[in-house]
N, C-alpha and C positions, 0 to 999 in steps of 0.2 A: 450563409455561414459556411466556414471551411473547417473541417475536422481533420486534425493530424493524429494518426494512430501510431503510437510508439511501442515497439516490441523489443525489450531488452532480452539478450540471450547469452548463454555461456554453455558450450558443449551440449546443445539440445537439438542436434541434427535429427534425432528420431521423432521429436514432437513439434518442432517449429513449423513444419509444413502444414500440419493440422491447424495450428494457430493462424498462419497467414491465409490459408484457404478459407477459414471462417470469416476473415475480414473481406476477402474477395467475394464471398457469397452473400454479403449484406444486401438487403433489399434497398437500402439507401447507401450509396457508395461514399466513402470518405474522400477528402481532398488529396491525401497522401498517406503512404505507409512508410515508416522509418524503422529499419532494423538496426539496433545498436548492438554490435557484437563485442562482448566484453572479454575478448582474448581467446575465443574458441580455438581448439586444436584438433577438432574431430572432422574437419572438412565442411563445416557449416557454410562458410562463405562461398566456396565453389559450388556447392549443391544448390543454395538459394539463388545465386546469380544465374545459374543454368536453368532452374525450374521456373522462377518468377521474374518477369520483366517489369520495368518501370517502378521498381522499388528502390528507395534511397537506402543504401547500405553503408554504414559507418563502422569501421573497425577501430578498436582501441586496445591497448595492453590492459590486462585484467586489473580492474580497479573497484569492482563491486557493482551491484545492481543499482545503487543510488546514483553513482557516477554515470552509469549507462542511461538511466532515465533522465538525468539532468542534461546530458549531451543531447538526448532526443528533444527535450524542451527547448534547448538553445537553438537547435537546427530546424524546429518546426515552423512552418509558414502559415499554419492555420490559426484561426482565432479561438478555436476550441481544441482541447487535447484529450485524447483517450489513451489509456494504457492497456496492454494485453500481455500477460506473462506468457513466455514461449511454451509453457506446458499446459496452458488453459485454452479455452475455445469459446467463441461467441455463438449464440443462436442467431439465425439469419435476420431477425427483426430487431436486434439489439439497438443499433444506431437509430433506426426508424422510430422506435418507441421513445427513445430519449429526446430526439429532436421534436417529436410531437409534444412531449412534456415541456420542453423549452418554450414552445408556442403558447402553452397554457400558463407558464410561469416565467414570463420574459425578464423579470427582475432578478431571477435566481441565477447563480453562477456555478453551482456544484450539484451534480446529479449522480446517484448510484442506484443499483438494482439488486434484486435477490439473485440467488444462484443455486445451481444443482451441484451437489458434492459427489465426486467419484473417488473412492479410495480403493487402490489396488484392483481397479476394473469393476468395482461393485458400487452401485448407488447407495448412499447412506443418508440418513436424515440428520439435519443440523440439530444440535441441542438447544434448549431454551436460552442458555446463556449467550448464544450467538445471534439472538434476535436483532434485526436491524431496524433503524428508525429514520424518520425525516424530521425537519424543523431545526430547532436549536438543540443539537444533540451532544454538546461538549461533555456534559455530565455522563451521558450514556457511553461515551468513548473512553472514559478514564480506566475502566477495568481491563478491557481487551480491545483488540482491533476489530471494529464492527463494519468496516468498509473494505471490500475486496478491491485491490488495485485494478484488476481486470474489468471491474464493473463501472468505473467512474467515467464521467465526462465533465471536464472542468474548463471554464472560460480561462484562456491563457493569462489574462491580466491579473488573475488571482495570485499567480506566482510572483508577479512584480510587487505585490502588496505583502504577501505572507513569506515569500522565500521558496526555495526548492527543497529537494530531499537532502537530509543531513548525511553526508558521506562518511562521517565518523562512526555511524551506527552500523554494525555488521548485519544486524537484523532489527526488526521493529521500526525501520525507517518509514514505513507507511503509517503505522500507529502514531509516530511522531508528527508527520505532516498533517494527518487528519485532525489531530488535536489542535495544531496551530490554526488550521482553516476553520474548524468548528467553533473555536473560541471567538471568532469574529463573524462568520457567515452562517446563515441557515442553509440547510440542504434539502433537496427533493429526493425522496426514496420511492422508487417504483417497486412495489411488492409483486414483481413478476420475475420469475427465474429466466434471466437472459444470458447467462454464461454457464458453461461447464467448468467447474474448478476441480482440477485433478490433484490427488495427493497420494501419499504412501510410498513414493519413490525416494531413493536414497539421497538424491541431491537437492532435496527441499531445503531452502534457506532457513526455514523455521526450526530445523533440527539442529540445535546447538548444545554443546556439551556443558556449558557453564550456566545454563538456565535462562530462559527467555525473560523472566521477570527482572533480571539484572539490567537488561537493556531498556525495559519499560521504566524502571526506576531512574536510570540515567537520563532518559528522555523527559520524564516528569520534572526532575530536578532542574534540567536546563530550561524547560518551558516556564517554570515558576520564576526563575531568576531573570529570564531574558524577554519573555513575551508580556505585553501589556494586558494582563487579565483584570477583570473586575474583582472587587473584593470577594464576592461570592464564589467566582470561579477559582480564585487563588485558594480559598479555604477548602473547596472541594478537591482541588488538585493535591494540596498538601496532605489531606486526610487519605486520599487514594494512595499516595506515595508511602505514607507511614504504614498503611495496611500491607502494601507490597513488600516493604522492608521487613516487617514482622514475619511474613510468610517466608521470605528469602533467608532470614536469620535462622529459621528452623532447619532449613536445608544445610546451612553452614554448620550448625550445631551437630547435626546428624553425621556430617562428613568430618567433624572434629577440626574445622578450620578456625582455630582459636583466635589468631591475630585478626583475621578478617571479621570474625563475629564481634570481637571487642570494638573494632572501629565502627562497624555498622550500628551497634547499640548506642554508641556516642552520637552518631548521626540521627538516629531515631529520636533520641532525647532532645537534640538540637531543634528538630522540626516540631516536636510536641510543644516546646517552649515558644515557638514562633506563632502558634495558633492563637 
């Protein structure tokens, strides 16, 4: 098997070296490493090309992380794809453990792992709501994103079936893709922390001013309308979306967004009537 590692980056010269080195340090080497630079202006390209040889480096004008990952998928020659965010880091046995799991589960196409969280340089424990699962986990993935992009190993043919990252979503693009995948495929979860996931810095994509739930609602509505869900999955997705809309409406009410609130309440009633 050939594993292509895709590292999207944007102005992360200070952390991307750590990410790349963690791939170089793997006890099982990947087939290739692709850096997709989404328009960095901090000297990332010159620094990476000088320090790391034999890495495929692709530069594009800034179009967002989904576009960068999609360009990586398009240019990957491996039959398996792994992603690594440029501010995260793999433990040395990450790929080895996942390839071993593939040997034990040859029919499976999607693997993810547990992680160690570092916030502002300090290790923190995950909350119960962030618990991860294996198997048919579509229902478990409706509330929040339960799969870290930096932890996954995906057979490339899955993208031909499910599609790639939705470039219209500024955030929650991973939540959206995992829902589409888990609606059809079971997954293998290795309950071993095999990545360091860093947070707390100001350029985290999950920090959005207009509320992350609005993007989850957008994703759920799209999936309900466009993805072939079973009847049970559709009911679960609609109920999850209604709950998120109700939560989001409280925020609109608090901020006195009267017009938006009125439109959202109409939408809630529409979906309630659809159940």
